[in-house]
C-alpha positions in Angstrom: 10.8 43.7 19.5 11.8 40.2 20.7 10.6 37.1 19.1 9.1 34.4 21.4 9.1 30.8 20.3 7.1 28.0 21.7 9.0 24.7 21.7 6.1 22.6 23.1 5.6 20.7 19.8 9.3 20.2 19.4 9.7 18.8 22.9 6.7 16.4 22.5 7.8 15.2 19.0 11.4 14.7 20.1 10.3 12.7 23.1 7.9 10.6 20.9 10.6 10.0 18.4 13.1 8.8 21.1 10.5 6.5 22.6 9.0 5.1 19.3 12.4 4.3 17.8 13.9 3.0 21.0 16.6 5.6 20.8 18.7 7.0 23.7 18.8 10.7 24.4 22.6 10.5 24.5 22.6 9.4 20.8 20.4 12.3 19.7 22.4 14.7 21.9 25.6 13.6 20.2 24.1 14.0 16.7 22.9 17.5 17.3 26.1 18.4 19.2 24.7 19.1 22.7 25.4 17.3 26.0 23.0 14.7 27.3 22.1 16.9 30.3 21.3 19.8 28.0 19.0 17.6 25.8 17.3 16.4 29.0 16.7 20.0 30.0 15.1 20.6 26.6 12.8 17.6 27.0 11.8 18.7 30.5 11.1 22.2 29.4 13.7 23.6 31.8 15.7 25.1 29.0 14.8 26.2 25.5 17.1 25.2 22.7 18.9 27.6 20.4 17.3 27.6 17.0 20.4 26.0 15.4 19.9 22.9 17.6 16.2 22.7 16.6 17.2 22.8 13.0 19.9 20.1 13.6 17.4 17.9 15.2 14.9 18.5 12.4 17.5 17.6 9.7 18.6 14.6 11.6 15.2 13.1 12.3 12.8 14.9 9.9 11.2 15.9 13.2 8.1 18.0 13.1 8.7 21.2 15.0 5.3 22.7 14.6 1.9 21.2 15.6 0.6 21.5 12.0 3.6 19.5 10.7 2.8 16.7 13.0 -0.6 16.3 11.4 0.8 16.4 7.8 3.7 14.0 8.4 
């Protein structure tokens, strides 16, 4: 049985964070240890991040990764 994850909320919240704080994708990419093109692919939905990168982004930014967390935070 394979687990399927939906990264829609993660993508949206990451993009909102970058825009609202005036950050650059390259800065976030460096902090979570991925290349800027890879982060761009995550944001475009072309590629799904490995869970370790989602966790890194969460720790770095306190980013909500689930829709319900967005409402709570």
